[in-house]
N, CA, C and O of each residue as an XYZ file, in Angstrom:
424
protein
N     124.761     70.628    105.744
C     123.525     70.313    104.505
C     123.843     70.321    102.954
O     124.881     69.939    102.414
N     123.132     70.651    102.587
C     123.546     70.702    100.453
C     122.962     71.319     99.976
O     122.998     71.389     98.747
N     121.536     72.613    101.269
C     120.916     73.885    100.201
C     122.149     74.516     99.719
O     123.196     73.883     99.855
N     122.179     76.085     98.984
C     122.717     76.793     98.646
C     122.550     78.340     99.523
O     121.515     78.982     99.345
N     123.621     78.869    100.457
C     123.935     79.321    101.190
C     123.843     81.289    100.005
O     124.790     81.981     99.631
N     122.814     81.443     99.869
C     122.675     82.803     99.327
C     122.959     84.137    100.283
O     122.686     84.297    101.473
N     123.417     84.775     99.614
C     122.815     85.824    100.777
C     122.252     87.371    100.440
O     121.660     87.613     99.388
N     122.462     88.186    101.263
C     120.828     89.040    100.298
C     121.231     89.444     99.469
O     120.645     89.117     98.437
N     122.296     90.274     99.317
C     123.702     90.524     98.121
C     123.285     89.618     96.915
O     122.845     89.676     95.767
N     123.626     88.894     97.719
C     123.956     87.857     95.818
C     122.755     87.363     95.260
O     122.675     86.820     94.158
N     121.607     87.610     96.228
C     119.750     87.369     95.292
C     119.485     88.320     94.499
O     118.845     88.307     93.447
N     120.277     89.602     95.328
C     119.904     91.399     94.942
C     120.671     91.261     92.935
O     120.189     91.668     91.878
N     121.849     90.586     93.205
C     122.866     90.522     91.823
C     122.153     89.986     90.747
O     121.931     90.308     89.580
N     121.806     88.879     91.652
C     121.834     87.720     90.431
C     119.517     88.342     89.743
O     118.852     87.728     88.908
N     119.207     89.216     90.287
C     117.453     89.598     90.009
C     118.002     90.298     89.393
O     117.905     89.878     88.239
N     118.578     91.188     89.413
C     119.440     92.881     88.142
C     119.975     91.677     87.593
O     119.035     90.994     87.998
N     120.919     90.597     86.832
C     120.938     90.074     85.772
C     119.586     89.589     85.228
O     119.252     89.514     84.046
N     119.112     89.379     85.954
C     117.807     89.280     85.009
C     116.919     89.976     84.308
O     115.784     89.710     83.912
N     117.946     91.374     84.167
C     116.749     92.091     84.490
C     116.917     91.959     82.460
O     116.022     92.520     81.828
N     117.989     91.268     81.685
C     118.266     91.525     80.596
C     117.418     90.434     79.783
O     117.470     89.934     78.659
N     116.331     90.279     81.319
C     115.201     88.714     79.841
C     114.176     89.900     80.146
O     113.477     89.361     81.003
N     113.813     90.796     80.025
C     112.594     91.249     80.363
C     111.828     91.743     80.844
O     112.628     91.911     81.765
N     110.555     92.425     81.351
C     109.956     92.203     82.620
C     110.058     90.979     83.884
O     110.566     89.861     83.804
N     109.608     91.414     84.661
C     109.424     90.221     85.546
C     110.050     90.590     86.973
O     109.635     91.403     87.799
N     111.119     89.791     87.017
C     111.607     90.006     88.787
C     112.044     91.319     89.044
O     113.085     91.525     88.420
N     111.804     91.962     89.480
C     112.579     92.333     90.423
C     112.235     93.411     91.562
O     111.172     94.005     91.740
N     113.548     93.500     92.349
C     113.373     94.192     93.840
C     111.877     94.839     95.114
O     111.831     94.639     96.328
N     111.500     95.123     94.793
C     110.612     96.088     95.562
C     110.601     96.300     96.800
O     110.304     95.364     97.543
N     110.938     97.651     97.370
C     110.807     97.663     98.914
C     109.125     97.784     99.387
O     108.160     98.072     98.680
N     109.167     97.505    100.614
C     108.421     97.866    100.996
C     108.383     98.515    102.549
O     108.487     97.581    103.345
N     108.296     99.488    103.071
C     108.450     99.594    104.024
C     110.563     99.060    104.475
O     111.268     98.493    103.640
N     110.788     99.237    105.114
C     111.783     98.379    105.373
C     112.215     96.374    104.639
O     112.827     95.311    104.743
N     111.538     96.971    104.156
C     111.010     95.147    103.775
C     111.518     94.809    102.105
O     110.979     95.582    101.313
N     112.359     93.897    101.527
C     112.399     93.774    100.343
C     111.194     92.631     99.571
O     110.473     92.033    100.370
N     111.053     92.433     98.545
C     110.423     91.775     97.865
C     110.803     91.634     97.031
O     111.354     92.594     96.492
N     110.770     90.436     96.404
C     110.723     90.392     94.655
C     109.602     89.884     94.135
O     108.774     89.164     94.694
N     109.612     90.455     92.595
C     109.021     90.639     91.755
C     108.701     90.050     90.987
O     108.848     90.747     89.983
N     108.037     88.482     90.516
C     108.423     87.479     89.893
C     107.175     87.486     88.769
O     106.999     86.579     87.956
N     106.362     88.665     88.884
C     105.433     88.522     87.878
C     105.562     89.967     87.112
O     106.380     90.686     87.687
N     104.915     90.623     85.869
C     105.570     91.297     84.754
C     104.956     91.662     85.069
O     103.879     91.105     85.285
N     105.306     93.296     85.409
C     103.916     94.687     85.857
C     104.397     95.412     86.403
O     105.417     95.231     87.069
N     103.385     97.148     86.184
C     104.192     97.725     87.328
C     103.612     97.767     88.231
O     102.488     97.328     88.476
N     104.480     98.427     88.968
C     103.733     98.910     91.207
C     103.450    100.062     91.041
O     103.705    100.504     89.921
N     103.053    100.661     91.682
C     102.065    102.132     91.555
C     102.850    102.765     92.760
O     103.819    102.162     93.221
N     102.596    103.523     93.085
C     102.900    104.091     94.265
C     102.506    103.860     95.913
O     102.935    103.751     97.062
N     100.833    103.892     94.658
C      99.488    102.588     96.336
C     100.151    102.008     96.587
O     100.735    101.936     97.668
N     100.329    101.156     95.287
C     100.544     99.231     95.585
C     101.279     99.855     96.701
O     100.834     99.770     97.846
N     102.562    100.580     96.395
C     104.321     99.744     97.646
C     103.574    100.537     99.230
O     103.985    100.265    100.358
N     102.335    101.611     98.906
C     102.365    101.820    100.675
C     101.082    101.140    101.206
O     100.514    101.053    102.294
N     100.888    100.706     99.971
C      99.810     99.002    100.771
C      99.952     98.110    101.323
O      99.345     97.526    102.221
N     101.865     97.775    100.101
C     102.644     96.516    100.819
C     103.001     97.068    102.007
O     103.156     96.301    102.958
N     103.197     98.469    102.188
C     104.039     98.594    103.428
C     102.868     98.719    104.762
O     103.096     99.013    105.936
N     101.921     98.474    104.283
C     100.888     98.958    105.389
C     100.206     97.239    105.724
O      99.526     96.779    106.641
N     100.700     96.756    104.679
C     100.484     95.007    104.907
C     101.618     94.855    106.006
O     101.393     94.430    107.139
N     102.656     95.185    105.619
C     103.836     94.545    106.142
C     103.981     95.436    107.760
O     104.369     94.707    108.673
N     103.806     96.359    107.998
C     103.765     96.774    109.577
C     102.065     95.838    109.841
O     101.594     96.291    110.884
N     101.189     94.852    109.293
C      99.779     94.945    110.021
C     100.626     93.148    109.596
O      99.859     92.467    108.916
N     101.912     92.478    109.900
C     101.454     90.883    109.547
C     101.668     90.171    108.348
O     101.921     88.967    108.299
N     101.536     91.127    107.130
C     101.252     90.713    106.352
C      99.863     90.997    105.591
O      99.874     90.870    104.367
N      98.562     91.405    106.285
C      97.593     91.417    106.770
C      97.574     93.039    106.214
O      98.277     94.023    106.440
N      96.586     92.813    105.511
C      95.795     94.210    104.783
C      94.012     94.579    104.544
O      93.070     94.103    103.910
N      94.297     95.840    105.581
C      92.742     95.889    105.727
C      92.006     96.693    104.838
O      92.677     97.010    103.856
N      90.555     97.248    104.846
C      90.349     99.011    103.696
C      90.540     99.705    104.737
O      91.072    100.796    104.531
N      90.151     99.306    106.378
C      90.224    100.333    107.470
C      92.387    101.031    106.861
O      93.078    101.966    106.454
N      92.355     99.743    107.250
C      94.486    100.779    107.475
C      94.648    101.850    106.019
O      95.287    102.897    106.123
N      93.928    101.402    104.553
C      94.095    101.748    103.762
C      93.330    103.655    104.234
O      93.612    104.851    104.163
N      92.504    102.919    104.593
C      91.054    104.094    105.599
C      91.231    105.113    105.992
O      90.398    105.978    105.719
N      92.962    105.613    107.200
C      93.362    106.164    107.405
C      94.912    106.728    107.244
O      95.972    107.234    107.611
N      94.011    106.156    106.365
C      95.180    107.778    105.260
C      95.028    107.833    104.153
O      95.759    107.891    103.164
N      93.485    107.803    104.442
C      93.064    108.852    103.465
C      92.414    108.982    102.667
O      91.825    110.004    102.313
N      92.397    107.414    102.008
C      92.220    107.566    101.381
C      90.902    106.808    100.588
O      90.576    105.650    100.853
N      89.871    108.051     99.097
C      88.902    107.634     99.504
C      88.626    105.919     98.582
O      89.463    105.260     97.965
N      87.264    105.644     98.800
C      87.558    103.632     98.843
C      87.380    103.536     96.789
O      87.425    102.410     96.295
N      87.270    104.280     96.216
C      87.721    104.100     94.565
C      89.273    104.167     94.748
O      89.907    103.801     93.758
N      89.979    104.555     95.803
C      91.791    104.263     95.096
C      92.088    103.312     95.619
O      92.962    102.609     95.113
N      91.356    102.877     97.038
C      91.676    101.310     98.059
C      91.093    100.065     96.923
O      91.671     99.013     96.650
N      89.699    100.590     96.350
C      89.539     99.533     95.779
C      90.186     98.941     94.447
O      90.520     97.783     94.199
N      90.288    100.574     93.340
C      91.282     99.960     91.661
C      92.867     99.511     92.560
O      93.555     98.640     92.029
N      93.356    100.134     93.876
C      94.750     99.603     93.953
C      95.144     98.045     95.143
O      96.183     97.477     95.481
N      93.828     97.880     95.416
C      94.105     96.336     96.110
C      93.657     95.176     95.125
O      94.065     94.029     95.309
N      92.743     95.523     93.992
C      92.419     95.219     93.029
C      92.874     95.221     91.870
O      92.036     95.158     90.971
N      94.675     95.308     91.399
C      95.634     95.704     90.803
C      96.325     94.139     91.127
O      96.560     93.070     90.563
N      96.505     95.020     92.833
C      97.394     93.828     93.718
C      96.867     92.254     93.894
O      97.512     91.319     94.367
N      95.698     92.239     93.447
C      94.908     90.977     92.984
C      95.616     90.605     92.106
O      96.659     89.955     92.050
N      94.759     91.219     91.190
C      95.460     90.897     89.855
C      96.588     89.986     89.644
O      96.491     88.833     89.225
N      98.072     90.828     90.092
C      99.462     90.606     89.814
C      99.134     89.447     90.582
O     100.114     88.715     90.442
N      98.082     88.718     91.511
C      98.734     87.618     92.012
C      99.341     88.298     93.471
O      99.543     87.322     94.192
N      99.475     88.743     93.738
C     100.153     89.909     95.026
C      99.258     90.159     96.499
O      99.628     90.588     97.592
N      97.744     89.628     95.937
C      97.194     90.252     97.817
C      96.209     88.815     97.431
O      96.181     88.620     96.216
N      95.432     87.823     98.228
C      95.205     87.090     98.995
C      93.290     87.418     99.279
O      93.234     87.908    100.407
N      92.761     87.383     99.065
C      91.520     87.908     99.802
C      90.847     86.974    101.003
O      90.432     86.018    100.348
N      90.589     86.776    102.047
C      90.214     86.414    103.422
C      88.473     86.698    103.150
O      87.896     87.568    103.802
N      88.016     86.171    102.505
C      86.645     86.081    102.711
C      85.881     86.617    104.051
O      85.141     87.593    104.172
N      86.226     85.837    104.838
C      85.244     85.218    106.373
C      85.511     86.874    107.164
O      84.667     87.488    107.816
N      87.072     87.361    106.833
C      86.572     88.971    107.470
C      87.192     89.624    106.864
O      88.142     90.264    107.317
N      86.775     89.635    105.544
C      87.132     91.073    103.989
C      87.941     91.272    104.190
O      87.994     92.497    104.303
N      89.435     90.571    104.475
C      90.562     91.288    104.844
C      91.862     90.859    103.751
O      91.653     89.669    103.512
N      92.315     91.017    103.471
C      93.530     90.927    102.428
C      95.641     90.466    102.659
O      96.622     91.114    103.022
N      95.435     89.268    102.269
C      96.569     88.669    102.593
C      97.882     88.958    101.679
O      97.575     88.667    100.523
N      99.191     89.406    101.742
C     100.335     89.715    100.969
C     100.834     88.443    101.241
O     101.612     88.593    102.183
N     100.800     87.345    100.935
C     101.689     86.312    101.627
C     102.957     86.155    101.715
O     103.439     85.149    102.234
N     103.881     87.399    101.084
C     104.725     87.330    100.951
C     105.490     88.272    102.201
O     106.644     88.589    102.491
N     104.187     88.495    102.714
C     104.909     89.317    104.137
C     104.377     88.932    105.139
O     104.403     89.679    106.117
N     103.581     87.367    105.247
C     103.602     86.401    106.556
C     104.586     86.288    107.416
O     105.716     85.854    107.191
N     103.989     86.830    108.770
C     105.002     86.807    109.879
C     104.864     85.751    110.656
O     103.837     85.222    110.230
N     105.177     85.251    111.348
C     105.679     83.755    112.429
C     105.426     85.365    113.492
O     105.591     85.332    114.712
């Protein structure tokens, strides 16, 4: 194959070098999973927690998943809305859930 063979450490170093260009690319941890954030913005602890919850569900995030953490409705809505605004979460209108494309599991 003529593709580039890059290892995890190579990717992490490359993203670190992009930091000189300002906000945009960075590595975000969601549990044991590493995600590459390619849009400017800051992730709060709530964002990271929601991504971790989605990671444990194959990329699917539901309000009931976040309610089990004791979060009130306002906190859930604010977190999910912010993730949607950043393009990190997609809405599934059929079953009122959300998907994190970066965390799709087969």
